[in-house]
All heavy atoms as TSV, in Angstrom:
chain	resi	resn	atom	element	x	y	z
A	1	MET	N	N	94.506	188.939	171.684
A	1	MET	CA	C	94.616	187.901	170.668
A	1	MET	C	C	95.552	188.321	169.541
A	1	MET	O	O	95.598	187.724	168.496
A	1	MET	CB	C	93.216	187.569	170.145
A	1	MET	CG	C	93.153	186.221	169.498
A	1	MET	SD	S	91.451	185.649	169.473
A	1	MET	CE	C	91.743	183.943	169.275
A	2	GLY	N	N	96.301	189.386	169.772
A	2	GLY	CA	C	97.243	189.860	168.778
A	2	GLY	C	C	98.280	188.810	168.424
A	2	GLY	O	O	98.779	188.761	167.312
A	3	ASN	N	N	98.607	187.960	169.385
A	3	ASN	CA	C	99.578	186.907	169.153
A	3	ASN	C	C	99.101	185.938	168.068
A	3	ASN	O	O	99.889	185.489	167.249
A	3	ASN	CB	C	99.841	186.169	170.466
A	3	ASN	CG	C	101.240	185.621	170.553
A	3	ASN	OD1	O	102.099	185.960	169.761
A	3	ASN	ND2	N	101.461	184.767	171.522
A	4	PHE	N	N	97.811	185.623	168.067
A	4	PHE	CA	C	97.252	184.733	167.053
A	4	PHE	C	C	97.398	185.356	165.665
A	4	PHE	O	O	97.843	184.699	164.723
A	4	PHE	CB	C	95.777	184.435	167.347
A	4	PHE	CG	C	95.103	183.666	166.249
A	4	PHE	CD1	C	95.286	182.304	166.130
A	4	PHE	CD2	C	94.302	184.308	165.320
A	4	PHE	CE1	C	94.686	181.586	165.116
A	4	PHE	CE2	C	93.684	183.601	164.295
A	4	PHE	CZ	C	93.885	182.240	164.195
A	5	GLU	N	N	97.015	186.633	165.556
A	5	GLU	CA	C	97.100	187.307	164.263
A	5	GLU	C	C	98.539	187.392	163.763
A	5	GLU	O	O	98.799	187.203	162.576
A	5	GLU	CB	C	96.472	188.708	164.329
A	5	GLU	CG	C	94.966	188.701	164.372
A	5	GLU	CD	C	94.391	188.536	165.780
A	5	GLU	OE1	O	95.181	188.464	166.763
A	5	GLU	OE2	O	93.164	188.445	165.895
A	6	GLU	N	N	99.466	187.657	164.677
A	6	GLU	CA	C	100.882	187.727	164.297
A	6	GLU	C	C	101.379	186.366	163.815
A	6	GLU	O	O	102.098	186.286	162.808
A	6	GLU	CB	C	101.720	188.195	165.489
A	6	GLU	CG	C	101.487	189.636	165.868
A	6	GLU	CD	C	102.125	190.005	167.198
A	6	GLU	OE1	O	102.989	189.244	167.686
A	6	GLU	OE2	O	101.752	191.050	167.746
A	7	SER	N	N	100.994	185.319	164.525
A	7	SER	CA	C	101.405	183.965	164.139
A	7	SER	C	C	100.826	183.588	162.780
A	7	SER	O	O	101.514	183.001	161.944
A	7	SER	CB	C	100.954	182.941	165.189
A	7	SER	OG	O	101.632	183.150	166.394
A	8	LEU	N	N	99.564	183.932	162.567
A	8	LEU	CA	C	98.925	183.612	161.294
A	8	LEU	C	C	99.593	184.355	160.139
A	8	LEU	O	O	99.839	183.777	159.079
A	8	LEU	CB	C	97.431	183.955	161.362
A	8	LEU	CG	C	96.582	183.483	160.199
A	8	LEU	CD1	C	96.666	181.975	160.005
A	8	LEU	CD2	C	95.132	183.909	160.402
A	9	LYS	N	N	99.926	185.621	160.345
A	9	LYS	CA	C	100.591	186.404	159.299
A	9	LYS	C	C	101.972	185.819	158.987
A	9	LYS	O	O	102.354	185.699	157.823
A	9	LYS	CB	C	100.706	187.865	159.728
A	9	LYS	CG	C	101.209	188.767	158.646
A	9	LYS	CD	C	100.654	190.163	158.828
A	9	LYS	CE	C	101.007	191.063	157.694
A	9	LYS	NZ	N	100.161	190.908	156.529
A	10	LYS	N	N	102.709	185.435	160.029
A	10	LYS	CA	C	104.026	184.822	159.828
A	10	LYS	C	C	103.889	183.494	159.079
A	10	LYS	O	O	104.673	183.191	158.182
A	10	LYS	CB	C	104.711	184.617	161.196
A	10	LYS	CG	C	106.051	183.937	161.118
A	10	LYS	CD	C	107.098	184.797	160.447
A	10	LYS	CE	C	108.447	184.102	160.477
A	10	LYS	NZ	N	109.438	184.728	159.636
A	11	LEU	N	N	102.858	182.724	159.435
A	11	LEU	CA	C	102.611	181.448	158.755
A	11	LEU	C	C	102.313	181.680	157.270
A	11	LEU	O	O	102.817	180.955	156.411
A	11	LEU	CB	C	101.457	180.711	159.441
A	11	LEU	CG	C	101.122	179.318	158.928
A	11	LEU	CD1	C	102.337	178.401	158.986
A	11	LEU	CD2	C	99.968	178.737	159.727
A	12	GLU	N	N	101.523	182.692	156.973
A	12	GLU	CA	C	101.220	183.018	155.570
A	12	GLU	C	C	102.493	183.391	154.806
A	12	GLU	O	O	102.676	183.001	153.650
A	12	GLU	CB	C	100.208	184.155	155.498
A	12	GLU	CG	C	98.816	183.754	155.940
A	12	GLU	CD	C	97.866	184.935	156.063
A	12	GLU	OE1	O	98.298	186.112	155.966
A	12	GLU	OE2	O	96.658	184.685	156.282
A	13	THR	N	N	103.381	184.134	155.468
A	13	THR	CA	C	104.649	184.518	154.847
A	13	THR	C	C	105.508	183.287	154.555
A	13	THR	O	O	106.093	183.161	153.481
A	13	THR	CB	C	105.418	185.501	155.766
A	13	THR	OG1	O	104.614	186.658	155.984
A	13	THR	CG2	C	106.739	185.914	155.150
A	14	ILE	N	N	105.552	182.382	155.518
A	14	ILE	CA	C	106.334	181.152	155.354
A	14	ILE	C	C	105.783	180.322	154.199
A	14	ILE	O	O	106.544	179.824	153.360
A	14	ILE	CB	C	106.350	180.343	156.663
A	14	ILE	CG1	C	107.230	181.047	157.692
A	14	ILE	CG2	C	106.834	178.915	156.429
A	14	ILE	CD1	C	107.173	180.445	159.076
A	15	VAL	N	N	104.473	180.174	154.136
A	15	VAL	CA	C	103.858	179.402	153.055
A	15	VAL	C	C	104.210	180.016	151.698
A	15	VAL	O	O	104.577	179.304	150.758
A	15	VAL	CB	C	102.325	179.303	153.251
A	15	VAL	CG1	C	101.654	178.747	152.006
A	15	VAL	CG2	C	102.004	178.441	154.464
A	16	ALA	N	N	104.129	181.337	151.609
A	16	ALA	CA	C	104.457	182.012	150.348
A	16	ALA	C	C	105.915	181.762	149.961
A	16	ALA	O	O	106.217	181.495	148.792
A	16	ALA	CB	C	104.181	183.509	150.466
A	17	GLN	N	N	106.820	181.820	150.935
A	17	GLN	CA	C	108.231	181.585	150.655
A	17	GLN	C	C	108.469	180.144	150.186
A	17	GLN	O	O	109.240	179.908	149.255
A	17	GLN	CB	C	109.082	181.863	151.898
A	17	GLN	CG	C	109.188	183.327	152.259
A	17	GLN	CD	C	109.962	183.534	153.549
A	17	GLN	OE1	O	109.705	182.873	154.548
A	17	GLN	NE2	N	110.909	184.453	153.524
A	18	LEU	N	N	107.797	179.208	150.829
A	18	LEU	CA	C	107.967	177.803	150.444
A	18	LEU	C	C	107.368	177.538	149.062
A	18	LEU	O	O	107.914	176.751	148.292
A	18	LEU	CB	C	107.338	176.883	151.496
A	18	LEU	CG	C	108.059	176.837	152.844
A	18	LEU	CD1	C	107.253	176.040	153.852
A	18	LEU	CD2	C	109.453	176.254	152.698
A	19	GLU	N	N	106.255	178.184	148.756
A	19	GLU	CA	C	105.623	177.991	147.446
A	19	GLU	C	C	106.476	178.546	146.318
A	19	GLU	O	O	106.444	178.021	145.208
A	19	GLU	CB	C	104.232	178.637	147.429
A	19	GLU	CG	C	103.207	177.857	148.208
A	19	GLU	CD	C	101.833	178.501	148.227
A	19	GLU	OE1	O	101.706	179.704	147.939
A	19	GLU	OE2	O	100.875	177.784	148.537
A	20	ASP	N	N	107.255	179.588	146.605
A	20	ASP	CA	C	108.143	180.150	145.580
A	20	ASP	C	C	109.182	179.133	145.136
A	20	ASP	O	O	109.573	179.106	143.975
A	20	ASP	CB	C	108.846	181.405	146.100
A	20	ASP	CG	C	107.931	182.613	146.124
A	20	ASP	OD1	O	106.859	182.574	145.479
A	20	ASP	OD2	O	108.285	183.602	146.800
A	21	GLY	N	N	109.628	178.307	146.068
A	21	GLY	CA	C	110.586	177.252	145.735
A	21	GLY	C	C	111.986	177.734	145.429
A	21	GLY	O	O	112.783	176.996	144.868
A	22	ASP	N	N	112.313	178.974	145.798
A	22	ASP	CA	C	113.631	179.531	145.489
A	22	ASP	C	C	114.647	179.373	146.617
A	22	ASP	O	O	115.768	179.819	146.494
A	22	ASP	CB	C	113.505	181.031	145.163
A	22	ASP	CG	C	112.718	181.271	143.886
A	22	ASP	OD1	O	112.706	180.377	143.013
A	22	ASP	OD2	O	112.113	182.347	143.761
A	23	LEU	N	N	114.243	178.730	147.699
A	23	LEU	CA	C	115.133	178.609	148.855
A	23	LEU	C	C	115.930	177.313	148.803
A	23	LEU	O	O	115.466	176.303	148.280
A	23	LEU	CB	C	114.300	178.614	150.147
A	23	LEU	CG	C	113.487	179.870	150.417
A	23	LEU	CD1	C	112.568	179.637	151.605
A	23	LEU	CD2	C	114.401	181.045	150.682
A	24	PRO	N	N	117.127	177.325	149.384
A	24	PRO	CA	C	117.886	176.081	149.517
A	24	PRO	C	C	117.112	175.103	150.403
A	24	PRO	O	O	116.309	175.510	151.246
A	24	PRO	CB	C	119.185	176.505	150.195
A	24	PRO	CG	C	119.246	177.992	150.115
A	24	PRO	CD	C	117.854	178.479	149.926
A	25	LEU	N	N	117.373	173.830	150.225
A	25	LEU	CA	C	116.653	172.790	150.957
A	25	LEU	C	C	116.728	172.999	152.467
A	25	LEU	O	O	115.716	172.906	153.166
A	25	LEU	CB	C	117.207	171.411	150.595
A	25	LEU	CG	C	116.533	170.233	151.293
A	25	LEU	CD1	C	115.046	170.188	150.980
A	25	LEU	CD2	C	117.206	168.935	150.882
A	26	GLU	N	N	117.909	173.300	152.981
A	26	GLU	CA	C	118.071	173.478	154.425
A	26	GLU	C	C	117.188	174.613	154.948
A	26	GLU	O	O	116.539	174.485	155.983
A	26	GLU	CB	C	119.542	173.755	154.754
A	26	GLU	CG	C	119.816	173.809	156.243
A	26	GLU	CD	C	121.307	173.954	156.544
A	26	GLU	OE1	O	122.118	173.270	155.889
A	26	GLU	OE2	O	121.623	174.749	157.430
A	27	GLU	N	N	117.150	175.719	154.230
A	27	GLU	CA	C	116.309	176.857	154.627
A	27	GLU	C	C	114.830	176.504	154.518
A	27	GLU	O	O	114.021	176.881	155.366
A	27	GLU	CB	C	116.637	178.086	153.762
A	27	GLU	CG	C	115.854	179.325	154.133
A	27	GLU	CD	C	116.202	179.896	155.514
A	27	GLU	OE1	O	117.280	179.591	156.040
A	27	GLU	OE2	O	115.368	180.645	156.055
A	28	SER	N	N	114.462	175.761	153.477
A	28	SER	CA	C	113.075	175.328	153.314
A	28	SER	C	C	112.633	174.450	154.478
A	28	SER	O	O	111.526	174.608	155.006
A	28	SER	CB	C	112.895	174.559	152.002
A	28	SER	OG	O	113.081	175.400	150.903
A	29	LEU	N	N	113.490	173.521	154.889
A	29	LEU	CA	C	113.170	172.644	156.016
A	29	LEU	C	C	113.025	173.439	157.313
A	29	LEU	O	O	112.129	173.179	158.118
A	29	LEU	CB	C	114.230	171.567	156.183
A	29	LEU	CG	C	114.232	170.482	155.099
A	29	LEU	CD1	C	115.432	169.565	155.277
A	29	LEU	CD2	C	112.946	169.694	155.137
A	30	LYS	N	N	113.899	174.414	157.510
A	30	LYS	CA	C	113.836	175.261	158.700
A	30	LYS	C	C	112.513	176.037	158.733
A	30	LYS	O	O	111.844	176.095	159.763
A	30	LYS	CB	C	115.027	176.216	158.699
A	30	LYS	CG	C	115.148	177.082	159.915
A	30	LYS	CD	C	116.401	177.937	159.822
A	30	LYS	CE	C	116.463	178.941	160.948
A	30	LYS	NZ	N	117.632	179.808	160.841
A	31	LEU	N	N	112.152	176.612	157.598
A	31	LEU	CA	C	110.889	177.352	157.512
A	31	LEU	C	C	109.688	176.423	157.697
A	31	LEU	O	O	108.703	176.786	158.343
A	31	LEU	CB	C	110.778	178.083	156.173
A	31	LEU	CG	C	111.558	179.383	156.050
A	31	LEU	CD1	C	111.463	179.928	154.624
A	31	LEU	CD2	C	111.056	180.421	157.044
A	32	PHE	N	N	109.778	175.228	157.124
A	32	PHE	CA	C	108.692	174.260	157.272
A	32	PHE	C	C	108.472	173.912	158.747
A	32	PHE	O	O	107.340	173.877	159.227
A	32	PHE	CB	C	108.988	173.000	156.455
A	32	PHE	CG	C	107.896	171.975	156.538
A	32	PHE	CD1	C	106.730	172.131	155.814
A	32	PHE	CD2	C	108.028	170.871	157.360
A	32	PHE	CE1	C	105.709	171.188	155.895
A	32	PHE	CE2	C	107.024	169.927	157.456
A	32	PHE	CZ	C	105.858	170.083	156.718
A	33	GLU	N	N	109.564	173.656	159.466
A	33	GLU	CA	C	109.466	173.346	160.902
A	33	GLU	C	C	108.830	174.503	161.662
A	33	GLU	O	O	107.982	174.300	162.530
A	33	GLU	CB	C	110.853	173.048	161.477
A	33	GLU	CG	C	111.408	171.704	161.065
A	33	GLU	CD	C	112.789	171.446	161.654
A	33	GLU	OE1	O	113.124	172.029	162.710
A	33	GLU	OE2	O	113.535	170.659	161.058
A	34	GLU	N	N	109.248	175.722	161.345
A	34	GLU	CA	C	108.671	176.898	161.998
A	34	GLU	C	C	107.179	177.017	161.670
A	34	GLU	O	O	106.361	177.323	162.535
A	34	GLU	CB	C	109.413	178.162	161.553
A	34	GLU	CG	C	108.950	179.412	162.262
A	34	GLU	CD	C	109.698	180.663	161.823
A	34	GLU	OE1	O	110.676	180.567	161.052
A	34	GLU	OE2	O	109.281	181.754	162.251
A	35	GLY	N	N	106.840	176.731	160.423
A	35	GLY	CA	C	105.437	176.783	160.007
A	35	GLY	C	C	104.587	175.756	160.730
A	35	GLY	O	O	103.448	176.060	161.131
A	36	VAL	N	N	105.108	174.556	160.917
A	36	VAL	CA	C	104.365	173.516	161.638
A	36	VAL	C	C	104.120	173.956	163.081
A	36	VAL	O	O	103.011	173.810	163.610
A	36	VAL	CB	C	105.128	172.171	161.584
A	36	VAL	CG1	C	104.529	171.166	162.550
A	36	VAL	CG2	C	105.106	171.611	160.160
A	37	ALA	N	N	105.125	174.538	163.722
A	37	ALA	CA	C	104.974	175.012	165.099
A	37	ALA	C	C	103.951	176.147	165.172
A	37	ALA	O	O	103.107	176.173	166.074
A	37	ALA	CB	C	106.323	175.464	165.651
A	38	LEU	N	N	104.015	177.079	164.231
A	38	LEU	CA	C	103.051	178.177	164.212
A	38	LEU	C	C	101.637	177.660	163.977
A	38	LEU	O	O	100.678	178.114	164.612
A	38	LEU	CB	C	103.416	179.190	163.120
A	38	LEU	CG	C	104.611	180.090	163.408
A	38	LEU	CD1	C	105.046	180.815	162.142
A	38	LEU	CD2	C	104.277	181.081	164.508
A	39	SER	N	N	101.508	176.702	163.079
A	39	SER	CA	C	100.201	176.120	162.784
A	39	SER	C	C	99.608	175.457	164.020
A	39	SER	O	O	98.419	175.622	164.322
A	39	SER	CB	C	100.341	175.107	161.649
A	39	SER	OG	O	99.118	174.476	161.388
A	40	ALA	N	N	100.435	174.720	164.761
A	40	ALA	CA	C	99.967	174.062	165.979
A	40	ALA	C	C	99.527	175.094	167.016
A	40	ALA	O	O	98.498	174.918	167.681
A	40	ALA	CB	C	101.064	173.169	166.550
A	41	GLY	N	N	100.276	176.171	167.144
A	41	GLY	CA	C	99.914	177.231	168.081
A	41	GLY	C	C	98.605	177.901	167.706
A	41	GLY	O	O	97.768	178.196	168.563
A	42	CYS	N	N	98.413	178.146	166.406
A	42	CYS	CA	C	97.165	178.756	165.931
A	42	CYS	C	C	95.981	177.825	166.180
A	42	CYS	O	O	94.916	178.264	166.617
A	42	CYS	CB	C	97.259	179.094	164.444
A	42	CYS	SG	S	98.331	180.495	164.073
A	43	LYS	N	N	96.171	176.538	165.929
A	43	LYS	CA	C	95.090	175.579	166.154
A	43	LYS	C	C	94.721	175.524	167.630
A	43	LYS	O	O	93.538	175.491	167.986
A	43	LYS	CB	C	95.478	174.195	165.657
A	43	LYS	CG	C	94.361	173.176	165.816
A	43	LYS	CD	C	94.765	171.792	165.402
A	43	LYS	CE	C	93.659	170.774	165.522
A	43	LYS	NZ	N	92.793	170.866	166.673
A	44	GLU	N	N	95.717	175.546	168.491
A	44	GLU	CA	C	95.465	175.517	169.931
A	44	GLU	C	C	94.662	176.754	170.358
A	44	GLU	O	O	93.721	176.651	171.143
A	44	GLU	CB	C	96.785	175.451	170.678
A	44	GLU	CG	C	96.641	175.257	172.165
A	44	GLU	CD	C	97.983	175.078	172.845
A	44	GLU	OE1	O	98.756	174.198	172.430
A	44	GLU	OE2	O	98.242	175.833	173.801
A	45	ALA	N	N	95.033	177.921	169.831
A	45	ALA	CA	C	94.312	179.157	170.169
A	45	ALA	C	C	92.870	179.090	169.672
A	45	ALA	O	O	91.944	179.502	170.372
A	45	ALA	CB	C	95.034	180.360	169.573
A	46	LEU	N	N	92.666	178.562	168.475
A	46	LEU	CA	C	91.309	178.439	167.933
A	46	LEU	C	C	90.485	177.437	168.725
A	46	LEU	O	O	89.300	177.665	168.992
A	46	LEU	CB	C	91.355	178.034	166.459
A	46	LEU	CG	C	91.819	179.110	165.489
A	46	LEU	CD1	C	91.962	178.528	164.088
A	46	LEU	CD2	C	90.882	180.293	165.488
A	47	ASP	N	N	91.091	176.329	169.119
A	47	ASP	CA	C	90.390	175.333	169.931
A	47	ASP	C	C	89.958	175.935	171.268
A	47	ASP	O	O	88.845	175.701	171.739
A	47	ASP	CB	C	91.266	174.105	170.171
A	47	ASP	CG	C	91.446	173.245	168.928
A	47	ASP	OD1	O	90.706	173.453	167.940
A	47	ASP	OD2	O	92.332	172.370	168.940
A	48	ALA	N	N	90.851	176.712	171.880
A	48	ALA	CA	C	90.529	177.339	173.164
A	48	ALA	C	C	89.386	178.336	172.993
A	48	ALA	O	O	88.465	178.385	173.808
A	48	ALA	CB	C	91.759	178.027	173.738
A	49	ALA	N	N	89.428	179.115	171.916
A	49	ALA	CA	C	88.361	180.084	171.666
A	49	ALA	C	C	87.034	179.365	171.427
A	49	ALA	O	O	85.989	179.784	171.935
A	49	ALA	CB	C	88.720	180.958	170.461
A	50	GLU	N	N	87.062	178.279	170.680
A	50	GLU	CA	C	85.853	177.502	170.429
A	50	GLU	C	C	85.288	176.962	171.744
A	50	GLU	O	O	84.080	176.986	171.975
A	50	GLU	CB	C	86.144	176.353	169.469
A	50	GLU	CG	C	84.917	175.510	169.161
A	50	GLU	CD	C	85.218	174.327	168.256
A	50	GLU	OE1	O	86.403	173.971	168.078
A	50	GLU	OE2	O	84.255	173.763	167.726
A	51	GLY	N	N	86.169	176.475	172.607
A	51	GLY	CA	C	85.734	175.968	173.901
A	51	GLY	C	C	85.075	177.052	174.735
A	51	GLY	O	O	84.060	176.818	175.389
A	52	LYS	N	N	85.628	178.260	174.718
A	52	LYS	CA	C	85.039	179.373	175.467
A	52	LYS	C	C	83.659	179.716	174.929
A	52	LYS	O	O	82.731	179.972	175.698
A	52	LYS	CB	C	85.954	180.593	175.405
A	52	LYS	CG	C	87.199	180.442	176.236
A	52	LYS	CD	C	88.103	181.648	176.109
A	52	LYS	CE	C	89.391	181.454	176.881
A	52	LYS	NZ	N	90.297	182.582	176.733
A	53	VAL	N	N	83.515	179.721	173.613
A	53	VAL	CA	C	82.218	180.022	173.001
A	53	VAL	C	C	81.202	178.952	173.394
A	53	VAL	O	O	80.071	179.267	173.774
A	53	VAL	CB	C	82.334	180.126	171.465
A	53	VAL	CG1	C	80.964	180.161	170.813
A	53	VAL	CG2	C	83.142	181.354	171.078
A	54	GLN	N	N	81.602	177.693	173.330
A	54	GLN	CA	C	80.693	176.605	173.694
A	54	GLN	C	C	80.270	176.712	175.151
A	54	GLN	O	O	79.103	176.503	175.485
A	54	GLN	CB	C	81.341	175.251	173.431
A	54	GLN	CG	C	81.458	174.935	171.962
A	54	GLN	CD	C	82.228	173.658	171.703
A	54	GLN	OE1	O	82.777	173.045	172.600
A	54	GLN	NE2	N	82.268	173.251	170.445
A	55	MET	N	N	81.217	177.042	176.029
A	55	MET	CA	C	80.889	177.166	177.446
A	55	MET	C	C	79.934	178.333	177.677
A	55	MET	O	O	79.031	178.250	178.503
A	55	MET	CB	C	82.162	177.331	178.269
A	55	MET	CG	C	83.002	176.063	178.287
A	55	MET	SD	S	84.574	176.274	179.114
A	55	MET	CE	C	84.038	176.114	180.802
A	56	LEU	N	N	80.129	179.412	176.942
A	56	LEU	CA	C	79.262	180.571	177.068
A	56	LEU	C	C	77.841	180.225	176.637
A	56	LEU	O	O	76.880	180.556	177.313
A	56	LEU	CB	C	79.807	181.730	176.217
A	56	LEU	CG	C	79.021	183.024	176.213
A	56	LEU	CD1	C	78.976	183.608	177.615
A	56	LEU	CD2	C	79.650	184.007	175.255
A	57	VAL	N	N	77.711	179.517	175.544
A	57	VAL	CA	C	76.401	179.146	175.011
A	57	VAL	C	C	75.691	178.150	175.914
A	57	VAL	O	O	74.468	178.165	176.042
A	57	VAL	CB	C	76.562	178.574	173.580
A	57	VAL	CG1	C	75.271	177.949	173.080
A	57	VAL	CG2	C	77.024	179.668	172.622
A	58	LYS	N	N	76.433	177.301	176.589
A	58	LYS	CA	C	75.838	176.217	177.378
A	58	LYS	C	C	75.416	176.612	178.787
A	58	LYS	O	O	74.979	175.764	179.544
A	58	LYS	CB	C	76.808	175.035	177.453
A	58	LYS	CG	C	76.939	174.292	176.150
A	58	LYS	CD	C	77.871	173.119	176.305
A	58	LYS	CE	C	78.041	172.401	174.980
A	58	LYS	NZ	N	78.949	171.268	175.094
A	59	GLN	N	N	75.537	177.877	179.156
A	59	GLN	CA	C	75.129	178.281	180.497
A	59	GLN	C	C	73.652	177.963	180.683
A	59	GLN	O	O	72.796	178.441	179.943
A	59	GLN	CB	C	75.391	179.775	180.728
A	59	GLN	CG	C	76.849	180.136	180.807
A	59	GLN	CD	C	77.562	179.446	181.952
A	59	GLN	OE1	O	77.058	179.411	183.058
A	59	GLN	NE2	N	78.723	178.881	181.669
A	60	ARG	N	N	73.335	177.130	181.654
A	60	ARG	CA	C	71.967	176.636	181.834
A	60	ARG	C	C	71.037	177.656	182.462
A	60	ARG	O	O	69.828	177.606	182.239
A	60	ARG	CB	C	71.982	175.375	182.690
A	60	ARG	CG	C	72.655	174.230	181.966
A	60	ARG	CD	C	72.716	173.011	182.832
A	60	ARG	NE	N	73.566	172.036	182.175
A	60	ARG	CZ	C	73.326	170.762	182.149
A	60	ARG	NH1	N	72.280	170.274	182.741
A	60	ARG	NH2	N	74.145	169.952	181.530
A	61	ASP	N	N	71.558	178.554	183.256
A	61	ASP	CA	C	70.680	179.478	183.956
A	61	ASP	C	C	70.381	180.734	183.130
A	61	ASP	O	O	69.751	181.656	183.632
A	61	ASP	CB	C	71.272	179.858	185.311
A	61	ASP	CG	C	72.594	180.598	185.181
A	61	ASP	OD1	O	73.088	180.786	184.042
A	61	ASP	OD2	O	73.149	180.979	186.215
A	62	GLY	N	N	70.837	180.767	181.918
A	62	GLY	CA	C	70.552	181.889	181.030
A	62	GLY	C	C	71.559	183.019	181.124
A	62	GLY	O	O	71.555	183.914	180.300
A	63	SER	N	N	72.421	182.978	182.140
A	63	SER	CA	C	73.423	184.038	182.245
A	63	SER	C	C	74.531	183.783	181.228
A	63	SER	O	O	74.711	182.671	180.749
A	63	SER	CB	C	74.009	184.083	183.657
A	63	SER	OG	O	74.781	182.926	183.898
A	64	GLN	N	N	75.247	184.814	180.919
A	64	GLN	CA	C	76.340	184.691	179.962
A	64	GLN	C	C	77.655	184.826	180.715
A	64	GLN	O	O	78.274	185.864	180.747
A	64	GLN	CB	C	76.220	185.735	178.867
A	64	GLN	CG	C	75.014	185.523	177.997
A	64	GLN	CD	C	74.983	186.472	176.837
A	64	GLN	OE1	O	75.722	187.428	176.763
A	64	GLN	NE2	N	74.081	186.221	175.907
A	65	LYS	N	N	78.040	183.755	181.346
A	65	LYS	CA	C	79.261	183.728	182.135
A	65	LYS	C	C	80.356	183.035	181.335
A	65	LYS	O	O	80.207	181.887	180.938
A	65	LYS	CB	C	79.008	182.974	183.441
A	65	LYS	CG	C	80.209	182.889	184.335
A	65	LYS	CD	C	79.850	182.122	185.592
A	65	LYS	CE	C	81.083	181.912	186.440
A	65	LYS	NZ	N	80.806	181.000	187.545
A	66	LEU	N	N	81.426	183.750	181.086
A	66	LEU	CA	C	82.548	183.191	180.336
A	66	LEU	C	C	83.523	182.554	181.300
A	66	LEU	O	O	84.014	183.184	182.229
A	66	LEU	CB	C	83.249	184.277	179.534
A	66	LEU	CG	C	84.394	183.849	178.639
A	66	LEU	CD1	C	83.894	182.860	177.595
A	66	LEU	CD2	C	85.002	185.043	177.940
A	67	GLU	N	N	83.787	181.264	181.109
A	67	GLU	CA	C	84.720	180.542	181.954
A	67	GLU	C	C	85.929	180.139	181.118
A	67	GLU	O	O	85.811	179.901	179.929
A	67	GLU	CB	C	84.060	179.287	182.525
A	67	GLU	CG	C	82.871	179.575	183.406
A	67	GLU	CD	C	82.209	178.312	183.901
A	67	GLU	OE1	O	82.745	177.218	183.672
A	67	GLU	OE2	O	81.147	178.444	184.513
A	68	PRO	N	N	87.092	180.022	181.753
A	68	PRO	CA	C	88.274	179.578	180.999
A	68	PRO	C	C	88.082	178.166	180.486
A	68	PRO	O	O	87.491	177.328	181.148
A	68	PRO	CB	C	89.408	179.634	182.012
A	68	PRO	CG	C	88.816	180.032	183.307
A	68	PRO	CD	C	87.361	180.278	183.135
A	69	PHE	N	N	88.561	177.936	179.302
A	69	PHE	CA	C	88.470	176.611	178.682
A	69	PHE	C	C	89.650	175.777	179.139
A	69	PHE	O	O	90.793	176.172	179.043
A	69	PHE	CB	C	88.487	176.760	177.160
A	69	PHE	CG	C	88.499	175.444	176.438
A	69	PHE	CD1	C	87.402	174.628	176.480
A	69	PHE	CD2	C	89.610	175.039	175.716
A	69	PHE	CE1	C	87.401	173.412	175.806
A	69	PHE	CE2	C	89.618	173.837	175.038
A	69	PHE	CZ	C	88.510	173.023	175.084
A	70	LEU	N	N	89.364	174.581	179.651
A	70	LEU	CA	C	90.414	173.664	180.056
A	70	LEU	C	C	90.364	172.454	179.152
A	70	LEU	O	O	89.357	171.752	179.115
A	70	LEU	CB	C	90.215	173.237	181.521
A	70	LEU	CG	C	90.198	174.371	182.536
A	70	LEU	CD1	C	89.849	173.850	183.916
A	70	LEU	CD2	C	91.543	175.077	182.572
A	71	LYS	N	N	91.420	172.199	178.421
A	71	LYS	CA	C	91.451	171.096	177.460
A	71	LYS	C	C	91.222	169.742	178.130
A	71	LYS	O	O	90.675	168.840	177.546
A	71	LYS	CB	C	92.763	171.068	176.701
A	71	LYS	CG	C	92.842	172.042	175.585
A	71	LYS	CD	C	94.083	171.789	174.784
A	71	LYS	CE	C	93.697	171.802	173.328
A	71	LYS	NZ	N	94.811	171.623	172.438
A	72	ASN	N	N	91.672	169.572	179.351
A	72	ASN	CA	C	91.607	168.268	180.010
A	72	ASN	C	C	90.297	168.041	180.739
A	72	ASN	O	O	90.154	167.064	181.449
A	72	ASN	CB	C	92.771	168.127	180.994
A	72	ASN	CG	C	94.099	168.131	180.295
A	72	ASN	OD1	O	94.186	167.706	179.152
A	72	ASN	ND2	N	95.126	168.623	180.945
A	73	SER	N	N	89.330	168.933	180.571
A	73	SER	CA	C	88.080	168.752	181.292
A	73	SER	C	C	87.048	168.033	180.465
A	73	SER	O	O	87.144	167.875	179.307
A	73	SER	CB	C	87.525	170.101	181.732
A	73	SER	OG	O	87.258	170.915	180.610
């Protein structure tokens, strides 16, 4: 899950840069687009993790079997 942490750290850096307001408009827009993409990736990773946790908890026979989360299921 190192990819999630790296994306989140990069997103935090982008937010800090945008909040400073010292960048030219073109650079700000570029960073904003990158931030939106990183945010979507982080949300997808969190949704998948939540799905795995829910599937683990819902095992009816009492076993703790982790199954891959499929968004379309």
